[in-house]
C-alpha positions as CSV (number, residue, x, y, z in Angstrom):
1,M,-2.1,94.7,13.9
2,T,0.3,91.7,14.6
3,R,-0.8,88.4,16.1
4,T,1.1,89.3,19.3
5,R,-0.9,92.4,19.7
6,L,-3.9,90.6,18.8
7,A,-3.2,87.9,21.5
8,A,-2.4,90.5,24.0
9,I,-5.9,92.0,23.3
10,A,-7.6,88.8,23.7
11,A,-5.8,88.1,27.0
12,A,-6.8,91.6,28.2
13,T,-10.3,90.7,27.4
14,F,-10.1,87.4,29.3
15,A,-8.6,89.1,32.4
16,G,-11.2,91.9,32.3
17,A,-14.0,89.3,32.3
18,L,-12.2,87.5,35.3
19,L,-12.1,90.9,37.1
20,L,-15.6,91.7,36.7
21,S,-16.6,88.3,37.8
22,A,-14.5,88.7,41.0
23,C,-16.2,92.0,41.5
24,G,-19.6,90.4,41.1
25,G,-20.3,92.6,38.1
26,S,-23.0,90.8,36.5
27,G,-25.2,91.0,39.5
28,D,-24.9,94.7,40.8
29,S,-27.7,96.9,39.6
30,G,-25.5,99.8,40.3
31,S,-23.7,99.5,37.1
32,G,-22.0,103.1,36.9
33,S,-21.2,106.2,38.9
34,D,-22.1,109.8,38.4
35,S,-19.8,111.8,36.2
36,G,-17.3,113.9,38.0
37,G,-16.6,116.4,35.1
38,S,-15.6,116.3,31.6
39,N,-12.9,117.9,29.4
40,V,-11.9,117.5,25.8
41,V,-8.6,116.0,25.0
42,G,-7.8,116.1,21.5
43,D,-10.8,114.6,19.6
44,I,-11.8,112.8,22.6
45,T,-14.4,114.0,25.2
46,C,-13.3,112.8,28.7
47,V,-15.8,112.0,31.2
48,D,-15.0,111.0,34.7
49,G,-16.7,108.1,36.5
50,S,-17.4,104.4,35.8
51,I,-19.8,102.2,33.8
52,K,-20.3,98.6,33.3
53,A,-21.2,97.0,30.1
54,A,-21.6,93.4,28.8
55,G,-22.5,91.3,26.0
56,S,-20.9,90.1,22.6
57,S,-17.7,88.2,22.7
58,A,-17.4,88.7,19.0
59,Q,-16.7,92.3,19.5
60,A,-14.6,91.8,22.7
61,N,-11.2,92.3,21.0
62,A,-12.3,95.5,19.4
63,I,-14.1,96.9,22.4
64,T,-11.3,96.1,24.6
65,Q,-8.8,98.1,22.6
66,W,-11.2,101.1,22.5
67,I,-11.6,101.0,26.2
68,T,-7.9,100.9,26.6
69,D,-7.4,103.8,24.3
70,Y,-10.1,105.7,25.9
71,Q,-8.9,105.2,29.5
72,I,-5.3,106.1,28.6
73,T,-6.5,109.4,27.2
74,C,-9.2,109.8,30.1
75,E,-7.6,108.9,33.3
76,G,-10.7,109.4,35.3
77,A,-12.7,107.0,33.4
78,T,-13.4,103.4,34.1
79,I,-15.2,101.3,31.6
80,D,-15.7,97.5,32.3
81,Y,-16.9,95.3,29.6
82,Q,-17.8,91.5,30.2
83,P,-17.9,89.5,27.2
84,V,-20.7,87.2,28.4
85,G,-22.4,86.7,25.0
86,S,-25.1,88.7,23.4
87,G,-28.1,87.1,24.9
88,A,-26.6,87.5,28.5
89,G,-25.7,90.9,27.7
90,V,-29.0,91.9,26.7
91,E,-30.6,90.6,29.6
92,Q,-28.3,92.4,31.8
93,F,-29.0,95.7,30.1
94,I,-32.8,95.1,30.3
95,A,-32.5,94.4,33.9
96,A,-30.5,97.7,34.6
97,Q,-27.3,96.0,35.6
98,T,-25.2,97.6,32.8
99,S,-25.1,100.9,31.1
100,F,-25.2,99.4,27.6
101,A,-25.1,96.0,25.9
102,G,-23.1,94.6,23.2
103,T,-25.0,92.4,20.7
104,D,-24.5,90.6,17.4
105,S,-28.1,90.8,16.7
106,A,-30.1,93.9,17.1
107,M,-32.6,94.0,19.7
108,K,-36.1,93.5,18.7
109,D,-39.6,92.2,19.4
110,E,-39.9,91.4,23.0
111,D,-36.3,92.3,23.8
112,L,-36.7,95.8,22.3
113,V,-40.0,96.2,24.2
114,A,-38.4,95.4,27.5
115,A,-35.5,97.6,26.8
116,N,-37.8,100.6,25.9
117,E,-39.5,100.1,29.5
118,R,-36.0,99.9,31.1
119,C,-35.1,103.2,29.5
120,G,-38.2,104.8,30.7
121,G,-39.7,104.8,27.1
122,G,-36.4,106.4,26.1
123,P,-36.4,104.6,23.6
124,A,-33.6,101.9,23.5
125,I,-31.9,101.9,20.2
126,N,-29.4,99.8,18.3
127,L,-26.1,101.3,17.2
128,P,-23.7,99.4,14.7
129,M,-20.4,99.7,15.8
130,V,-18.3,96.9,14.7
131,G,-18.7,94.6,11.4
132,G,-17.0,91.3,10.7
133,A,-16.7,87.9,9.2
134,I,-17.9,84.8,11.0
135,A,-14.9,82.5,10.3
136,V,-15.5,78.8,10.0
137,A,-12.4,77.8,11.8
138,Y,-10.8,74.3,11.4
139,N,-8.0,72.3,12.6
140,V,-7.0,69.4,10.0
141,E,-3.3,68.6,9.9
142,G,-1.8,69.1,6.5
143,V,-5.0,70.9,5.1
144,D,-3.8,74.5,4.5
145,S,-6.9,75.4,2.4
146,L,-10.6,74.3,2.7
147,V,-13.7,75.2,0.8
148,L,-17.2,74.5,2.0
149,N,-20.6,75.5,0.5
150,P,-23.8,75.8,2.2
151,D,-25.1,72.4,2.0
152,T,-21.8,71.0,3.1
153,L,-21.6,73.3,6.1
154,A,-25.1,72.8,7.2
155,G,-24.5,69.0,6.9
156,I,-21.5,69.4,9.3
157,F,-23.2,71.4,11.8
158,T,-26.5,69.2,11.8
159,S,-24.1,66.0,12.2
160,T,-25.3,64.6,9.0
161,I,-21.8,64.9,7.6
162,T,-19.4,63.2,10.1
163,K,-16.1,62.4,8.4
164,W,-13.7,64.7,7.0
165,N,-13.3,62.6,3.8
166,D,-17.2,62.6,3.2
167,P,-17.8,62.9,-0.5
168,A,-19.4,66.1,-0.4
169,I,-16.2,67.6,1.2
170,T,-13.9,65.9,-1.0
171,A,-15.7,67.0,-4.1
172,L,-15.2,70.8,-3.0
173,N,-11.4,70.1,-2.2
174,P,-10.1,67.7,-5.0
175,D,-6.6,68.5,-4.2
176,A,-6.6,68.3,-0.4
177,T,-5.8,65.2,1.5
178,L,-8.6,64.7,3.9
179,P,-8.5,62.2,6.6
180,D,-10.7,59.4,7.3
181,A,-11.4,61.0,10.7
182,T,-14.5,62.0,12.5
183,I,-15.3,65.7,12.6
184,A,-15.3,67.4,16.0
185,Q,-17.8,70.1,15.8
186,F,-17.9,72.9,18.2
187,H,-20.7,75.3,18.7
188,R,-21.6,78.0,21.2
189,S,-23.1,76.7,24.5
190,D,-24.3,80.2,25.6
191,S,-26.9,82.5,24.0
192,S,-25.0,84.1,21.0
193,G,-25.5,86.6,18.5
194,T,-22.8,84.9,16.5
195,T,-24.8,81.8,16.6
196,D,-28.0,84.0,15.6
197,N,-26.1,85.2,12.5
198,F,-24.4,81.9,11.6
199,T,-27.8,80.0,11.8
200,K,-29.6,82.8,9.7
201,Y,-27.0,82.2,7.1
202,L,-27.5,78.3,7.1
203,A,-31.4,78.9,7.0
204,A,-30.9,81.3,4.1
205,T,-28.7,79.3,2.1
206,A,-29.1,75.6,2.8
207,P,-32.9,75.4,3.9
208,G,-33.1,71.7,2.8
209,V,-30.3,70.7,5.1
210,W,-30.8,73.3,7.9
211,T,-34.4,72.6,8.8
212,F,-34.1,74.5,12.2
213,E,-35.3,78.1,13.2
214,P,-32.3,80.4,13.4
215,G,-31.6,82.1,16.8
216,K,-29.3,82.8,19.6
217,D,-29.4,79.5,21.3
218,W,-28.1,76.4,19.5
219,V,-30.6,73.8,18.8
220,A,-29.2,71.1,16.1
221,P,-28.2,67.8,17.5
222,G,-24.6,66.6,18.1
223,G,-21.4,68.6,18.3
224,Q,-20.1,69.9,21.4
225,G,-20.9,73.3,23.1
226,S,-18.1,75.9,24.2
227,K,-18.9,79.2,25.8
228,G,-17.9,82.3,24.4
229,S,-16.0,82.9,21.2
230,D,-12.7,82.5,23.0
231,Q,-13.6,79.1,24.2
232,V,-14.9,77.8,20.8
233,M,-11.5,79.0,19.4
234,A,-9.6,77.2,22.3
235,S,-11.6,74.0,21.7
236,V,-10.7,74.1,18.0
237,D,-7.2,75.0,18.6
238,S,-6.7,72.1,21.1
239,T,-8.7,69.4,19.2
240,P,-7.4,67.7,15.9
241,N,-9.9,67.3,13.1
242,S,-12.2,70.0,14.6
243,I,-14.3,72.9,13.3
244,G,-16.3,75.7,14.8
245,Y,-17.5,79.3,14.1
246,V,-15.9,82.4,15.6
247,E,-15.4,86.0,14.8
248,L,-12.5,86.3,12.2
249,S,-10.0,88.1,14.8
250,Y,-9.9,85.0,16.9
251,V,-8.6,83.0,14.1
252,L,-6.0,85.8,13.2
253,Y,-4.4,85.2,16.5
254,S,-4.7,81.5,16.4
255,Q,-1.4,79.6,16.0
256,V,-3.1,76.5,14.7
257,A,-6.6,76.8,13.2
258,K,-7.2,78.5,9.7
259,A,-10.5,79.8,8.0
260,A,-12.4,77.9,5.4
261,S,-13.4,79.8,2.2
262,I,-17.1,79.7,1.5
263,D,-18.7,79.1,-2.0
264,N,-22.1,80.6,-2.0
265,G,-22.4,79.9,-5.7
266,G,-19.9,82.7,-7.2
267,G,-16.9,80.9,-6.4
268,P,-14.9,80.2,-3.1
269,V,-14.3,83.6,-1.1
270,E,-11.8,83.8,1.7
271,A,-12.9,85.2,5.1
272,T,-11.2,88.6,5.1
273,S,-12.4,91.9,6.5
274,E,-12.3,93.4,2.9
275,N,-14.4,90.4,1.5
276,A,-16.9,90.8,4.4
277,A,-17.2,94.4,3.9
278,N,-18.5,93.6,0.4
279,T,-21.5,91.9,2.0
280,I,-22.0,94.3,4.9
281,S,-22.0,97.4,2.6
282,G,-25.1,96.0,1.1
283,A,-27.1,95.6,4.4
284,E,-30.4,97.6,4.6
285,V,-31.3,99.8,7.7
286,V,-34.8,98.6,8.8
287,G,-35.0,100.1,12.2
288,E,-36.9,103.4,12.6
289,G,-35.5,106.8,13.7
290,N,-32.0,106.3,15.4
291,N,-32.7,102.5,15.9
292,L,-30.3,101.4,13.2
293,A,-31.1,97.7,12.9
294,L,-29.8,96.2,9.5
295,K,-30.9,93.5,7.3
296,I,-28.0,91.5,5.8
297,D,-28.4,89.5,2.6
298,Y,-26.6,86.0,3.5
299,A,-27.3,84.6,0.2
300,V,-25.1,87.1,-1.7
301,S,-23.3,85.2,-4.4
302,T,-21.1,88.2,-5.7
303,P,-17.7,87.1,-6.3
304,G,-15.5,88.6,-3.5
305,A,-18.2,88.9,-1.1
306,Y,-17.8,86.7,2.0
307,P,-21.3,85.9,3.0
308,I,-21.1,84.8,6.6
309,V,-21.1,88.2,8.4
310,L,-22.3,89.9,11.6
311,V,-22.6,93.4,12.7
312,T,-22.4,94.0,16.4
313,Y,-24.4,96.5,18.0
314,E,-24.4,98.6,21.1
315,G,-27.8,98.6,22.7
316,V,-28.3,101.8,24.6
317,C,-30.9,104.2,25.9
318,Q,-31.4,107.1,23.6
319,T,-32.6,108.9,26.7
320,G,-33.7,107.7,30.2
321,L,-30.6,106.2,31.5
322,A,-30.4,106.4,35.3
323,A,-27.9,109.1,36.5
324,D,-25.9,106.6,38.6
325,Q,-25.2,104.7,35.3
326,N,-23.2,107.6,34.0
327,P,-25.2,108.5,30.4
328,A,-22.5,111.2,29.7
329,L,-19.7,108.8,30.0
330,V,-21.7,106.2,27.8
331,K,-22.1,108.8,25.2
332,A,-18.6,110.0,25.3
333,F,-17.1,106.7,24.9
334,L,-19.7,105.7,21.9
335,Q,-18.5,109.0,20.2
336,Y,-14.8,108.0,20.5
337,A,-16.1,104.3,19.2
338,A,-17.8,106.0,16.1
339,S,-14.6,108.2,15.4
340,D,-12.5,107.8,12.4
341,A,-9.5,106.7,14.7
342,A,-11.4,103.9,16.4
343,Q,-13.1,102.6,13.3
344,G,-9.8,102.8,11.5
345,D,-8.2,100.3,14.1
346,L,-10.9,97.7,13.2
347,I,-9.4,96.5,9.8
348,E,-5.9,95.4,11.2
349,A,-7.9,93.6,14.0
350,G,-9.8,91.6,11.4
351,Y,-13.0,93.5,11.8
352,V,-14.9,95.7,9.5
353,P,-15.4,99.4,10.1
354,I,-18.6,101.1,9.7
355,T,-18.4,103.6,7.1
356,G,-20.3,106.1,4.7
357,D,-23.9,107.0,5.3
358,L,-24.3,104.2,7.9
359,L,-21.5,105.8,10.1
360,T,-23.2,109.3,9.7
361,K,-26.4,107.9,11.0
362,V,-24.6,106.2,14.0
363,R,-22.9,109.6,14.8
364,A,-26.1,111.3,14.5
365,A,-27.8,108.9,16.8
366,V,-25.0,109.1,19.4
367,E,-25.1,112.9,19.4
368,A,-29.1,112.7,20.1
369,M,-28.3,110.7,23.4
370,S,-29.0,112.5,26.5
């Protein structure tokens, strides 16, 4: 997928968010409409009607393309996805404002209990649909490659390393000309699954530097907050000597920022879909039944395994979704999302497809929805 197409997808994502805001999408509990009928076109089951969904901005480029493809084939369907961040997406799903949620961290604990209640004891389940690398995006003129390790990265994001020519950074990059400039650090200001995964990585690999509890909300001192992956990327692009964390696809369509390589102890590893897949493939299913929540080894040091990764889930009701939120369309759309065609599109976009036994389990869980 070209940078031009990626930029077009991102623009469509942003335009969709504006449209939903104008329509009051986040506050209307009537988030869908009854199915007006269904038919099969090729490998896609078309269901008429509309649904609203919200959540992860990390998966926004992928889900926007899936929605476009589905709606071109199924002219009677309307799917509105608002990339408001994982935390807000789960909140809206629990409040029955949307038909499903996108989240970069599986619903668990009190969120899962509340989601089960919203689904009438359904239960609610987590379906992994999109994998990806969390890229450490930087904008430093003249620095075409950058290597960071866990302690150095944690130092930057705890504001204990504040200059680009800090000895810890120069030691990892002896051939780079790093400026005597203050690091402009950007993090998510909204509740975010990307933040949850990024801070889990720091907690697992640099516990002596990152002394904060990982979670969706940023708690470390210093830096500047930006809402959503798109705004973090825009902040890095427009600010010299800056750094931030975003899903890799956002860096791929950037004309300014680059992604740092990460050295977990096995040598520097570039942020690519293929390298992220080497880490995600080792994830363990820890959910029960059709709840396919995963446990990721962020401390992996295998050469060629990029360690800062996320898996984006769709949080759905296995059963119990109200008829006016169009469960048939939710199921049909997720069947398409889990198809070979939809998953195959992810690599070019900088994401990691779900594959193998895990994809088989995802498809079985979607088929069990009613």
